[in-house]
C-alpha positions in Angstrom: -22.5 -17.1 -18.0 -24.1 -15.7 -14.9 -21.5 -14.7 -12.1 -22.3 -14.2 -8.3 -19.5 -11.4 -7.9 -17.7 -8.8 -9.7 -14.2 -7.7 -8.4 -13.2 -4.3 -9.8 -9.3 -4.7 -9.7 -6.9 -7.1 -9.4 -4.4 -5.7 -6.6 -3.8 -7.1 -3.4 -7.4 -6.7 -2.0 -9.1 -7.9 -5.1 -6.9 -10.8 -5.6 -7.9 -11.5 -2.0 -11.6 -11.0 -2.7 -11.5 -13.4 -5.7 -9.8 -15.8 -3.9 -12.0 -16.1 -1.0 -14.8 -16.1 -2.8 -14.0 -19.1 -5.5 -12.9 -21.1 -2.3 -16.6 -20.8 -1.3 -18.0 -21.8 -4.3 -19.1 -18.3 -5.6 -18.6 -17.8 -9.7 -16.6 -14.8 -9.8 -15.7 -12.4 -12.4 -12.2 -10.2 -11.8 -12.2 -7.0 -13.8 -8.8 -5.2 -14.6 -8.3 -2.3 -16.5 -5.0 -2.7 -17.6 -3.3 -5.7 -19.6 -2.7 -9.3 -18.8 0.4 -10.1 -17.6 1.6 -14.0 -17.0 2.9 -14.7 -14.0 7.1 -15.6 -14.4 6.3 -14.7 -18.3 8.0 -12.2 -20.6 6.4 -9.3 -19.2 9.0 -9.8 -15.8 12.2 -8.5 -16.4 14.6 -9.3 -13.6 16.7 -11.6 -15.4 17.1 -8.3 -18.2 17.6 -6.2 -15.1 20.6 -8.7 -13.9 22.5 -8.1 -17.1 21.8 -4.5 -16.9 24.0 -1.6 -14.8 21.7 0.6 -13.4 23.1 3.7 -15.5 21.8 1.5 -18.6 18.4 0.7 -17.7 17.4 4.5 -16.3 14.3 6.1 -17.6 15.5 9.2 -20.2 14.8 12.6 -18.3 12.5 13.1 -21.5 10.5 10.0 -20.5 10.0 11.2 -16.7 8.9 14.3 -17.8 6.3 13.0 -20.3 4.8 9.9 -18.3 6.5 9.7 -14.8 6.6 13.5 -13.5 5.2 12.5 -10.2 7.0 9.5 -9.6 9.7 10.4 -7.4 8.2 8.1 -4.5 9.2 5.2 -6.8 12.6 6.3 -8.2 14.7 3.6 -6.9 12.2 1.2 -8.7 11.7 2.7 -11.7 13.4 1.4 -14.9 13.0 0.7 -18.2 12.7 -2.8 -18.1 10.0 -2.6 -15.7 8.3 0.7 -16.7 4.8 -1.4 -18.0 4.4 -1.8 -14.1 4.0 2.0 -13.8 0.7 3.8 -15.4 1.5 6.7 -17.1 0.6 10.3 -16.2 0.4 11.3 -19.9 -1.6 8.3 -21.0 -3.9 8.6 -17.1 -4.0 11.9 -16.3 -5.9 13.3 -13.3 -6.1 16.9 -11.9 -4.6 18.8 -8.7 -5.6 22.0 -7.0 -2.9 24.8 -7.5 -0.4 25.0 -4.9 -1.4 21.4 -3.6 0.6 18.9 -5.6 -0.4 15.2 -5.3 1.5 12.1 -6.5 -0.7 9.5 -7.7 1.5 6.4 -8.5 -0.6 3.6 -10.2 -0.2 0.2 -11.8 -2.5 -0.8 -14.1 -1.9 -4.0 -15.5 -3.4 -7.6 -14.0 -1.9 -7.8 -10.2 -1.7 -4.3 -10.1 0.7 -2.9 -7.4 1.4 -6.1 -5.8 3.8 -6.7 -8.4 5.8 -3.5 -7.0 5.1 -2.9 -3.3 7.4 -2.8 -1.0 6.3 -5.7 0.7 6.4 -4.6 4.4 3.8 -6.5 6.3 2.9 -5.1 9.8 -0.6 -5.6 11.7 -2.1 -2.6 12.7 -2.6 -2.6 16.8 -5.4 -2.0 19.1 -4.8 1.4 19.2 -4.9 2.0 15.8 -8.6 1.0 15.4 -9.8 3.4 18.7 -7.3 6.5 17.8 -10.2 8.3 16.1 -12.0 7.7 19.2 -9.7 9.0 21.3 -8.8 12.5 20.1 -12.1 13.3 17.9 -10.6 13.3 14.3 -12.6 11.5 12.0 -15.0 8.8 12.9 -14.6 5.9 15.5 -13.8 2.7 13.6 -16.8 0.2 13.6 -14.1 -2.9 14.3 -11.4 -3.3 16.7 -8.0 -5.0 16.5 -9.5 -8.2 18.0 -11.9 -8.4 15.1 -9.2 -8.6 12.4 -7.2 -10.8 14.6 -7.9 -14.0 13.3 -8.0 -12.9 9.5 -4.5 -11.5 10.3 -3.8 -15.1 11.0 -5.6 -16.1 7.9 -3.8 -14.0 5.5 -0.1 -14.3 7.0 -0.5 -18.1 6.9 -1.0 -18.2 2.9 1.2 -15.3 2.3 4.2 -16.0 3.9 5.2 -13.1 6.3 9.0 -13.2 7.4 9.8 -11.4 11.1 10.4 -11.9 14.8 8.7 -12.3 17.7 9.4 -9.4 19.3 6.6 -8.9 21.7 5.8 -5.0 21.2 2.5 -4.4 22.4 1.8 -1.5 19.8 3.3 -4.0 16.9 1.5 -7.2 17.4 3.4 -10.2 16.5 1.6 -12.4 13.9 2.2 -16.0 12.0 5.8 -15.4 10.7 8.5 -17.5 8.8 12.1 -16.8 10.3 13.4 -13.1 9.7 16.0 -12.1 7.7 19.5 -11.4 9.8 20.9 -7.9 10.4 24.1 -7.0 9.2 26.7 -6.4 11.7 26.5 -2.6 11.8 22.5 -2.8 12.1 23.0 -5.0 15.3 25.7 -2.4 16.7 23.2 0.3 16.1 20.3 -1.6 17.6 22.1 -1.7 21.0 23.4 1.5 21.1 19.9 2.7 20.7 17.9 0.6 22.6 20.4 1.4 25.6 20.6 5.1 25.0 16.4 4.9 24.5 14.8 2.1 26.8 11.5 3.2 25.3 12.5 2.7 21.6 13.0 -0.7 20.1 14.6 -1.6 16.4 13.5 -4.4 14.5 13.9 -6.6 11.6 11.4 -5.2 9.2 8.5 -8.1 8.4 8.1 -8.4 4.7 6.1 -11.0 2.7 9.4 -12.4 0.8 9.6 -16.4 1.8 12.4 -17.2 4.5 11.2 -20.7 4.5 8.1 -22.2 2.0 4.9 -23.9 3.8 2.8 -26.2 2.3 0.2 -23.0 1.3 3.3 -21.4 -0.5 3.9 -24.9 -2.5 1.0 -25.5 -3.1 0.8 -22.5 -5.5 4.3 -22.8 -6.9 5.8 -20.4 -4.9 9.6 -21.0 -4.0 12.1 -19.8 -1.5 13.6 -16.3 -1.7 16.7 -15.9 -3.9 17.9 -12.7 -2.7 18.6 -11.0 -5.8 16.5 -7.8 -4.4 15.2 -7.1 -7.8 11.6 -7.9 -6.4 10.0 -4.6 -8.3 11.0 -6.0 -11.6 8.5 -9.3 -10.9 9.8 -12.6 -9.2 9.6 -15.5 -11.4 9.4 -17.9 -8.4 6.7 -16.4 -6.5 8.9 -15.5 -3.4 7.4 -12.2 -2.6 3.7 -12.1 -2.1 1.6 -10.8 -5.3 -1.9 -11.4 -6.8 -0.1 -13.1 -9.7 2.0 -15.5 -7.8 -0.5 -16.6 -4.8 -4.2 -15.4 -4.3 -5.0 -15.5 -8.4 -3.6 -19.1 -8.9 -5.4 -20.6 -5.7 -8.6 -18.6 -7.2 -8.1 -20.0 -11.0 -7.5 -23.6 -9.1 -11.1 -23.2 -8.2 -12.4 -23.3 -11.8 -14.4 -20.3 -10.4 -12.6 -17.3 -11.4 -13.1 -16.1 -14.8 -10.6 -12.4 -15.6 -11.3 -9.6 -18.0 -8.6 -7.7 -18.7 -8.3 -4.2 -20.5 -11.7 -3.6 -18.7 -12.0 0.2 -17.4 -15.0 0.3 -15.2 -16.9 3.3 -15.8 -19.8 2.9 -13.6 -21.6 0.7 -11.2 -24.9 -0.1 -12.5 -27.9 -0.1 -9.9 -31.8 -0.7 -9.9 -33.5 2.6 -9.0 -36.7 0.7 -7.0 -34.5 -1.6 -4.9 -31.2 0.6 -4.8 -29.3 -2.9 -5.4 -26.3 -3.0 -7.4 -27.0 -5.0 -10.8 -23.4 -4.8 -12.2 -20.8 -2.8 -14.0 -20.2 -1.0 -17.4 -16.8 -1.3 -18.4 -15.4 0.0 -21.5 -12.6 -1.9 -23.5 -9.3 0.0 -23.0 -8.1 -0.9 -26.8 -11.1 -0.8 -29.1 -13.3 1.5 -26.6 -16.5 -0.5 -26.8 -18.5 -0.4 -24.0 -20.3 -3.4 -22.1 -22.6 -4.2 -19.2 -21.7 -7.1 -17.0 -24.3 -8.3 -13.9 -24.0 -10.2 -11.1 -25.4 -10.7 -7.3 -22.6 -8.7 -5.4 -20.0 -6.0 -6.7 -16.9 -5.8 -4.7 -14.6 -2.4 -5.0 -11.1 -3.1 -4.8 -9.7 -0.7 -7.4 -7.6 1.3 -5.4 -8.6 4.3 -2.9 -9.1 7.2 -5.6 -10.3 5.0 -8.5 -12.7 3.3 -6.0 -13.9 7.0 -4.9 -14.3 8.4 -8.8 -15.9 5.3 -9.7 -18.8 5.7 -7.0 -18.7 9.6 -7.7 -19.3 8.7 -11.3 -22.3 6.2 -10.8 -25.1 9.0 -10.7 -28.5 8.4 -11.1 -32.0 9.6 -9.9 -31.8 7.4 -7.0 -28.1 8.3 -5.9 -27.7 11.8 -7.6 -24.0 12.7 -5.4 -23.1 9.1 -6.6 -23.8 5.7 -5.6 -23.5 4.9 -1.9 -23.0 8.8 -1.1 -25.8 9.5 1.3 -23.4 10.5 3.7 -21.7 13.0 1.4 -18.5 11.1 2.6 -17.3 9.5 -0.6 -14.0 10.7 -1.5 -13.5 12.4 1.3 -10.6 12.0 4.2 -8.2 11.2 1.8 -5.1 10.0 3.5 -1.2 8.8 2.9 1.4 8.3 5.4 3.8 11.5 5.3 7.9 11.6 5.7 10.4 14.0 5.9 13.6 13.8 4.4 16.2 10.9 5.2 18.6 11.5 8.2 21.9 9.5 7.7 25.2 9.1 9.3 28.4 7.5 9.1 29.1 4.8 11.1 32.5 3.9 12.1 33.6 0.3 12.6 33.0 -3.3 10.6 35.2 -1.7 7.9 35.9 -5.2 7.3 32.8 -6.7 6.6 31.2 -6.4 3.0 28.0 -5.2 2.6 26.1 -8.3 1.0 22.7 -6.0 -0.3 20.9 -9.4 -0.5 18.3 -9.1 1.9 14.6 -7.9 0.7 14.0 -5.9 3.8 15.2 -3.2 5.9 14.9 -2.6 9.8 12.1 -0.8 11.6 11.4 1.3 14.7 7.8 1.0 15.6 5.9 4.0 17.1 7.0 5.1 20.2 5.7 8.7 20.3 2.4 8.8 22.6 2.5 5.2 23.3 5.6 4.7 25.4 6.8 8.5 25.7 4.2 10.7 26.4 3.8 14.4 26.2 5.0 14.9 22.3 4.0 18.1 20.2 1.5 15.7 17.9 -1.3 13.4 17.7 -0.5 10.1 17.0 2.9 8.8 15.9 5.1 7.5 13.5 7.6 4.4 12.6 11.2 4.5 11.0 12.0 2.5 8.4 16.0 2.2 7.3 19.3 0.3 7.3 22.9 0.1 7.0 24.6 -0.1 3.9 28.3 0.5 2.2 28.3 3.8 0.1 31.0 6.2 -1.4 30.3 9.5 0.6 31.8 12.3 -1.1 34.4 14.2 1.1 35.8 11.1 2.5 39.1 9.7 2.5 40.4 8.3 -0.8 40.8 4.8 -2.0 43.8 3.7 -3.9 42.1 4.6 -7.3 41.6 8.3 -5.8 37.8 7.8 -5.1 36.1 8.3 -2.1 36.4 5.0 0.0 33.5 2.8 0.8 32.1 3.4 4.6 29.1 2.3 6.0 26.1 4.4 6.6 22.7 4.2 8.4 19.8 5.7 7.2 16.4 6.2 8.9 13.3 7.2 7.2 10.0 8.3 9.0 6.6 7.4 8.3 3.9 9.3 10.2 0.2 8.9 10.4 -1.6 11.5 8.6 -5.4 12.6 10.2 -8.4 12.2 8.5 -9.6 15.3 7.1 -12.8 16.0 5.1 -11.1 18.9 3.4 -8.5 16.4 1.7 -10.8 14.7 -0.9 -11.1 13.6 -4.3 -14.1 14.8 -7.1 -14.5 14.9 -10.7 -13.6 17.6 -12.9 -16.8 18.9 -14.6 -15.0 19.4 -17.9 -12.2 16.7 -18.8 -12.6 13.4 -19.8 -9.9 10.6 -20.5 -9.4 8.7 -23.5 -12.2 7.0 -23.0 -14.9 9.4 -22.0 -14.8 9.1 -18.4 -14.7 12.6 -15.9 -10.9 12.6 -14.6 -10.4 12.9 -10.7 -9.8 15.9 -9.0 -7.5 15.9 -5.7 -7.4 18.1 -3.2 -5.0 17.4 -0.5 -2.3 18.8 1.8 -0.7 18.3 4.9 -1.4 19.6 8.3 -0.1 21.2 11.1 0.0 17.8 13.1 2.3 16.6 10.0 4.5 19.3 9.9 5.2 19.2 13.6 5.3 15.4 13.6 8.1 15.1 11.1 10.1 17.8 12.7 10.2 15.7 15.9 11.0 12.7 13.6 13.8 14.0 12.2 15.1 15.4 15.2 14.6 12.0 17.0 16.4 10.4 14.0 19.3 12.3 14.3 19.5 11.6 18.2 19.8 8.3 17.6 22.6 8.0 15.1 24.3 10.1 17.3 23.6 7.8 20.5 24.8 5.2 17.7 28.4 6.4 17.1 27.4 8.3 13.9 29.1 11.3 12.3 28.4 13.6 9.8 24.7 13.2 10.4 22.1 14.9 8.3 21.3 18.2 10.0 17.8 17.3 11.3 16.5 20.6 11.1 17.3 20.3 7.1 15.5 16.7 6.8 12.7 18.2 9.0 11.9 21.1 6.9 11.2 18.9 3.8 7.6 16.7 3.7 7.0 14.6 1.0 3.9 15.4 -1.0 0.6 13.5 -0.5 0.4 10.5 -2.2 4.3 9.8 -2.6 4.3 7.1 -0.1 1.7 5.1 -2.1 -0.8 4.5 0.7 -3.5 6.0 -0.3 -6.5 5.8 2.3 -9.8 7.0 3.3 -12.4 8.3 0.1 -15.2 5.5 1.4 -14.6 5.3 5.1 -16.1 2.5 7.2 -18.2 3.4 9.8 -21.3 3.1 12.2 -23.5 6.1 11.2 -24.7 5.8 8.1 -24.9 9.4 8.0 -21.1 10.0 8.2 -19.8 7.0 7.0 -20.3 4.9 3.4 -19.4 1.1 4.2 -20.4 -0.6 7.6 -17.6 -2.6 9.4 -18.4 -5.6 7.6 -17.0 -3.5 4.1 -21.0 -3.4 3.3 -22.4 0.0 1.7 -24.5 1.5 4.3 -27.1 2.5 1.0 -26.4 -0.2 -1.0 -26.4 -3.8 0.6 -24.8 -6.2 -2.0 -22.0 -3.1 -2.8 -18.9 -4.4 -0.9 -15.5 -2.5 -0.7 -12.0 -3.5 1.2 -9.1 -1.4 -0.5 -7.6 1.3 1.1 -11.2 3.5 0.4 -12.9 2.0 3.5 -9.9 2.8 5.9 -11.2 5.5 8.7 -7.5 6.4 9.8 -4.2 5.7 8.4 -2.3 4.2 11.8 1.8 4.8 11.3 2.6 1.4 9.6 2.2 0.3 6.0 -1.5 -0.6 5.3 -1.2 -3.9 3.4 -1.5 -6.3 5.5 -4.6 -5.0 7.1 -6.0 -4.4 3.4 -5.5 -8.3 3.1 -7.1 -9.1 6.2 -10.0 -6.9 5.8 -10.7 -8.1 2.4 -10.6 -12.2 3.2 -13.1 -10.9 6.3 -15.4 -9.0 4.2 -15.5 -11.5 1.3 -16.7 -14.4 3.8 -19.3 -12.2 5.3 -20.5 -11.7 1.9 -20.5 -15.2 1.1 -22.0 -15.7 4.4 -24.9 -13.6 3.8 -25.3 -14.9 0.3 -25.8 -18.4 1.9 -28.2 -17.8 4.4 -30.3 -15.5 1.7 -30.0 -12.3 3.1 -28.5 -10.7 -0.2 
């Protein structure tokens, strides 16, 4: 069968590329390196998880040491019943530089990490596309917020994002479903923080869970969120957005989508004369047999590190440093977000109110540093996620059974922007290959002075806000600020093949089209020129929809 486009990867960005291209009438081949997973089928484990106590479902220490030694960032979501959703470090190794740990947390199966993401869905703001130009770090984004605004509208309407219209300039409002409610503690904390710090706002987290079902979601069989809060086990009713619940059913409905699973793409093939991509070479995960697929367009949506590794491994006489790497920027400027230790305090009040634990999102304090509050000891800024819950806190008053009484705690966890740094990079090892003969990625990445200064300030601010809210037994901010999550732990890897205006300093243009290879496109985290302070997934979606439609336009015009 002849294909118009090949899409490498089936996660959030790959799913959107496939949907948009198929709906434009293109014949699309999607290649996924992992196994097939049927939406709502036996691989989903929510029902199993509901029948088990958490201690019965825990992955053993021995298994963690062998398969998931670097998965601390998802320890809340890693269980025996859903371990198929997490790629084993033993089966899929990579290398790091001594003294520079990196936690590469992956999902190798149809749908990728769209099955396990935390669903926080925030538009980036105008300043996020201008920050590189303003302070000189990285290269200027070739697009602005206004270029993405209609595509944010487009993807929000289909994905379904619950949230409030908060009218915060540095966190643009969108096309929202009704927000989930605060609990009584959060309502009190919000009022006290905003009274004590008028330059800060605390809002309900915006999440891609359906608080109400619109026609776009009904058409692909999705239903309203039942608030079991077992999202990382798979959702049979499709109430949270994933490739399997939303974009792939829409793409399949056109009759234009072919999916091949267990296909590990090794390299992109290229015509040495025209310097155009001709397809990809893939290796069957189970049989280890090689196969070449051809198409008029190639889209890389394998996630930032895999996309960079794939380009670097696509060397030829025409591209000796790797495909589309005339700028020597492929693999460089790897970014994640950074967090310090969580800051927690005990809240006094609402003791007679139960904690329902049935809400699929927490609270959010949007970035205020260097926006509504100036003269910070760092560049850029951070947002804060968190929430209130009831726990048994050691050292407190005992109940009738002799155990610590349940008390309300409020926790705050900052997420900070990481500056682009060309020294933070992905290369390929010259001496080690994986089970399929493909060179292993080598990740050389560390936080810089700006990240350390930012997180110390974030911890101090978090403790001050909890104190203003009336909390006691607050985590010492110096202790929280001294700990930084290793790169990769926040699972927001970005950079490695940034977009830009100049082919000499960037890999892709503002449409996600490779400067050096005109029919090669990318819209996953690799193209990000900076990291902002907000979760990036919604921006991946908007970029993907925009890139796919631009490529389809070029094809219709005969420009490709």
